[in-house]
LUMSE-138398 format. One line per field, with one value per atom (N, C-alpha, C): residue number from 1; residue in three letters; atom name; x, y, z. Coordinates in pm, whole numbers, plus 50000, padded with zeros to 5 digits. Layout:
BEGIN
nr = [NUM, ...]
rest = [ala, ...]
atom = [CA, ...]
px = [X, ...]
py = [Y, ...]
pz = [Z, ...]
This chain:
BEGIN
nr = [1, 1, 1, 2, 2, 2, 3, 3, 3, 4, 4, 4, 5, 5, 5, 6, 6, 6, 7, 7, 7, 8, 8, 8, 9, 9, 9, 10, 10, 10, 11, 11, 11, 12, 12, 12, 13, 13, 13, 14, 14, 14, 15, 15, 15, 16, 16, 16, 17, 17, 17, 18, 18, 18, 19, 19, 19, 20, 20, 20, 21, 21, 21, 22, 22, 22, 23, 23, 23, 24, 24, 24, 25, 25, 25, 26, 26, 26, 27, 27, 27, 28, 28, 28, 29, 29, 29, 30, 30, 30, 31, 31, 31, 32, 32, 32, 33, 33, 33, 34, 34, 34, 35, 35, 35, 36, 36, 36, 37, 37, 37, 38, 38, 38, 39, 39, 39, 40, 40, 40, 41, 41, 41, 42, 42, 42, 43, 43, 43, 44, 44, 44, 45, 45, 45, 46, 46, 46, 47, 47, 47, 48, 48, 48, 49, 49, 49, 50, 50, 50, 51, 51, 51, 52, 52, 52, 53, 53, 53, 54, 54, 54, 55, 55, 55, 56, 56, 56, 57, 57, 57, 58, 58, 58, 59, 59, 59, 60, 60, 60, 61, 61, 61, 62, 62, 62, 63, 63, 63, 64, 64, 64, 65, 65, 65, 66, 66, 66, 67, 67, 67, 68, 68, 68, 69, 69, 69, 70, 70, 70, 71, 71, 71, 72, 72, 72, 73, 73, 73, 74, 74, 74, 75, 75, 75, 76, 76, 76, 77, 77, 77, 78, 78, 78, 79, 79, 79, 80, 80, 80, 81, 81, 81, 82, 82, 82, 83, 83, 83, 84, 84, 84, 85, 85, 85, 86, 86, 86, 87, 87, 87, 88, 88, 88]
rest = [met, met, met, lys, lys, lys, pro, pro, pro, gln, gln, gln, gly, gly, gly, gln, gln, gln, thr, thr, thr, asp, asp, asp, asp, asp, asp, tyr, tyr, tyr, thr, thr, thr, thr, thr, thr, pro, pro, pro, glu, glu, glu, gly, gly, gly, gln, gln, gln, trp, trp, trp, arg, arg, arg, arg, arg, arg, leu, leu, leu, ala, ala, ala, arg, arg, arg, arg, arg, arg, trp, trp, trp, ser, ser, ser, ile, ile, ile, arg, arg, arg, asp, asp, asp, gln, gln, gln, gly, gly, gly, pro, pro, pro, thr, thr, thr, thr, thr, thr, ile, ile, ile, cys, cys, cys, phe, phe, phe, ala, ala, ala, ser, ser, ser, leu, leu, leu, cys, cys, cys, arg, arg, arg, tyr, tyr, tyr, ala, ala, ala, glu, glu, glu, gly, gly, gly, cys, cys, cys, pro, pro, pro, ser, ser, ser, lys, lys, lys, thr, thr, thr, gln, gln, gln, his, his, his, pro, pro, pro, arg, arg, arg, arg, arg, arg, val, val, val, pro, pro, pro, gln, gln, gln, his, his, his, arg, arg, arg, cys, cys, cys, pro, pro, pro, arg, arg, arg, tyr, tyr, tyr, trp, trp, trp, pro, pro, pro, glu, glu, glu, gly, gly, gly, gln, gln, gln, arg, arg, arg, pro, pro, pro, pro, pro, pro, ala, ala, ala, gly, gly, gly, leu, leu, leu, ser, ser, ser, ala, ala, ala, tyr, tyr, tyr, val, val, val, leu, leu, leu, lys, lys, lys, leu, leu, leu, leu, leu, leu, glu, glu, glu, arg, arg, arg, ser, ser, ser, gly, gly, gly, ala, ala, ala]
atom = [N, CA, C, N, CA, C, N, CA, C, N, CA, C, N, CA, C, N, CA, C, N, CA, C, N, CA, C, N, CA, C, N, CA, C, N, CA, C, N, CA, C, N, CA, C, N, CA, C, N, CA, C, N, CA, C, N, CA, C, N, CA, C, N, CA, C, N, CA, C, N, CA, C, N, CA, C, N, CA, C, N, CA, C, N, CA, C, N, CA, C, N, CA, C, N, CA, C, N, CA, C, N, CA, C, N, CA, C, N, CA, C, N, CA, C, N, CA, C, N, CA, C, N, CA, C, N, CA, C, N, CA, C, N, CA, C, N, CA, C, N, CA, C, N, CA, C, N, CA, C, N, CA, C, N, CA, C, N, CA, C, N, CA, C, N, CA, C, N, CA, C, N, CA, C, N, CA, C, N, CA, C, N, CA, C, N, CA, C, N, CA, C, N, CA, C, N, CA, C, N, CA, C, N, CA, C, N, CA, C, N, CA, C, N, CA, C, N, CA, C, N, CA, C, N, CA, C, N, CA, C, N, CA, C, N, CA, C, N, CA, C, N, CA, C, N, CA, C, N, CA, C, N, CA, C, N, CA, C, N, CA, C, N, CA, C, N, CA, C, N, CA, C, N, CA, C, N, CA, C, N, CA, C, N, CA, C, N, CA, C, N, CA, C, N, CA, C, N, CA, C, N, CA, C, N, CA, C]
px = [17367, 17326, 17182, 17184, 17051, 16976, 16823, 16707, 16732, 16674, 16698, 16569, 16633, 16568, 16577, 16652, 16704, 16853, 16860, 16997, 17091, 17208, 17278, 17307, 17358, 17398, 17455, 17585, 17649, 17582, 17464, 17413, 17303, 17280, 17182, 17079, 16946, 16867, 16828, 16823, 16827, 16726, 16597, 16499, 16575, 16636, 16702, 16809, 16898, 16989, 16952, 16867, 16808, 16751, 16691, 16641, 16780, 16868, 16980, 17062, 17061, 17128, 17047, 16911, 16837, 16839, 16878, 16879, 17017, 17125, 17253, 17305, 17212, 17244, 17257, 17371, 17391, 17262, 17202, 17094, 16967, 16991, 16839, 16852, 16935, 16983, 16949, 16882, 16850, 16958, 16988, 17059, 17213, 17314, 17429, 17537, 17654, 17727, 17893, 17994, 18153, 18210, 18245, 18334, 18472, 18534, 18682, 18750, 18774, 18796, 18917, 19030, 19141, 19091, 18987, 18956, 18836, 18776, 18656, 18726, 18648, 18712, 18627, 18546, 18477, 18529, 18630, 18666, 18711, 18755, 18818, 18689, 18560, 18465, 18360, 18417, 18322, 18299, 18186, 18189, 18187, 18193, 18200, 18332, 18452, 18551, 18650, 18702, 18806, 18945, 19033, 19155, 19106, 19027, 19009, 18874, 18844, 18723, 18606, 18477, 18379, 18260, 18118, 18004, 17938, 17889, 17804, 17685, 17589, 17450, 17466, 17407, 17399, 17373, 17298, 17254, 17367, 17484, 17609, 17689, 17701, 17787, 17769, 17859, 17858, 17827, 17857, 17828, 17670, 17589, 17435, 17378, 17443, 17379, 17334, 17244, 17185, 17321, 17330, 17436, 17500, 17365, 17392, 17471, 17443, 17478, 17603, 17681, 17819, 17907, 18012, 18126, 18201, 18309, 18383, 18454, 18447, 18524, 18664, 18746, 18906, 18962, 19066, 19146, 19134, 19142, 19125, 19267, 19293, 19423, 19490, 19430, 19506, 19557, 19469, 19519, 19626, 19624, 19745, 19870, 19860, 19981, 20029, 19917, 19974, 20054, 19986, 20070, 20182, 20190, 20340, 20426, 20382, 20465, 20494, 20427, 20450, 20545, 20548, 20621, 20556, 20418, 20343, 20294]
py = [67462, 67580, 67629, 67707, 67746, 67807, 67801, 67879, 68025, 68085, 68243, 68285, 68394, 68428, 68370, 68239, 68209, 68219, 68248, 68299, 68190, 68212, 68102, 68178, 68101, 68147, 68262, 68303, 68437, 68532, 68533, 68650, 68730, 68831, 68909, 68940, 68916, 68942, 69123, 69140, 69314, 69369, 69336, 69384, 69419, 69318, 69296, 69386, 69413, 69500, 69621, 69654, 69799, 69849, 69759, 69789, 69816, 69722, 69743, 69889, 69910, 70053, 70174, 70151, 70269, 70280, 70171, 70182, 70243, 70208, 70261, 70380, 70435, 70547, 70669, 70746, 70866, 70988, 70968, 71074, 71049, 70929, 70889, 70885, 70934, 70943, 71066, 71186, 71284, 71424, 71541, 71611, 71559, 71627, 71590, 71671, 71649, 71771, 71681, 71791, 71718, 71717, 71607, 71588, 71611, 71714, 71739, 71711, 71576, 71526, 71621, 71643, 71705, 71846, 71904, 72041, 72031, 71917, 71893, 71876, 71975, 71976, 71822, 71775, 71643, 71518, 71519, 71412, 71296, 71316, 71200, 71119, 71151, 71067, 71050, 71103, 71076, 70936, 70870, 70761, 70739, 70854, 70880, 70915, 70947, 71018, 70943, 70973, 70908, 71019, 70953, 71052, 71149, 71118, 71194, 71277, 71372, 71439, 71369, 71352, 71267, 71334, 71315, 71342, 71238, 71298, 71199, 71254, 71173, 71221, 71307, 71414, 71502, 71429, 71334, 71272, 71191, 71143, 71099, 71200, 71333, 71417, 71477, 71465, 71516, 71653, 71751, 71872, 71918, 71833, 71840, 71777, 71706, 71636, 71724, 71695, 71800, 71794, 71900, 71930, 71818, 71768, 71645, 71532, 71504, 71387, 71385, 71497, 71525, 71465, 71420, 71382, 71492, 71482, 71595, 71665, 71799, 71875, 71893, 71885, 71932, 71999, 72024, 72083, 71982, 72048, 71976, 71943, 71857, 71813, 71904, 71980, 72089, 72206, 72242, 72338, 72281, 72164, 72093, 72116, 72099, 72119, 72267, 72322, 72473, 72516, 72482, 72502, 72461, 72318, 72268, 72337, 72375, 72440, 72587, 72652, 72788, 72794, 72645, 72648, 72690, 72688, 72714, 72594]
pz = [10655, 10625, 10727, 10802, 10889, 10783, 10823, 10751, 10773, 10672, 10725, 10805, 10885, 10996, 11134, 11134, 11251, 11273, 11408, 11453, 11550, 11535, 11625, 11768, 11853, 11994, 11996, 11890, 11882, 11807, 11755, 11676, 11784, 11770, 11854, 11740, 11763, 11652, 11640, 11531, 11509, 11599, 11626, 11728, 11862, 11901, 12055, 12049, 11945, 11925, 11945, 11864, 11863, 11992, 12066, 12215, 12297, 12264, 12377, 12346, 12218, 12169, 12218, 12233, 12266, 12433, 12496, 12636, 12665, 12611, 12636, 12572, 12490, 12408, 12502, 12489, 12592, 12543, 12431, 12431, 12483, 12540, 12597, 12737, 12808, 12929, 13010, 12926, 12970, 12947, 13010, 12974, 13014, 12913, 12936, 12977, 13012, 13064, 12993, 12989, 12931, 13082, 13111, 13210, 13178, 13260, 13266, 13412, 13432, 13560, 13611, 13524, 13592, 13626, 13576, 13645, 13751, 13769, 13862, 14010, 14109, 14249, 14307, 14246, 14309, 14222, 14155, 14083, 14164, 14294, 14406, 14412, 14432, 14459, 14354, 14205, 14092, 14066, 14018, 13987, 13823, 13748, 13606, 13552, 13635, 13592, 13484, 13394, 13314, 13304, 13233, 13203, 13113, 13004, 12890, 12897, 12851, 12881, 12802, 12854, 12775, 12807, 12762, 12771, 12856, 12982, 13065, 13116, 13149, 13180, 13319, 13335, 13440, 13565, 13553, 13692, 13741, 13669, 13703, 13739, 13739, 13760, 13891, 13981, 14126, 14129, 14047, 14021, 14039, 14002, 13977, 14087, 14165, 14270, 14356, 14458, 14603, 14696, 14748, 14838, 14940, 14998, 15099, 15025, 14886, 14836, 14770, 14771, 14683, 14771, 14697, 14791, 14838, 14908, 14956, 14858, 14842, 14727, 14787, 14696, 14696, 14583, 14598, 14455, 14342, 14225, 14111, 14101, 14010, 13964, 13921, 13811, 13744, 13851, 13940, 14036, 14134, 14147, 14225, 14131, 14036, 13940, 13935, 13913, 13902, 14060, 14156, 14293, 14306, 14251, 14249, 14173, 14048, 13964, 14033, 14092, 14165, 14272, 14329, 14442, 14589, 14569, 14681, 14765]
């Protein structure tokens, strides 16, 4: 049995765990937006797109990037499906 207060190789000390939790917390990354990749015209070049909607920091969303840094805009997956369905 190990003395109290000591950790093994597989246990993270509580202070370190709290620091890591703060670093990776979505609240600590500034303003956020909800990403709907199927509705976004920048989804093809987006670094943070997923299949399901999720909250992402604004600095990771191409909609909030300066004009010169945005990926090429195109039609969203939703619009493409609508066009396909209408036969256009």
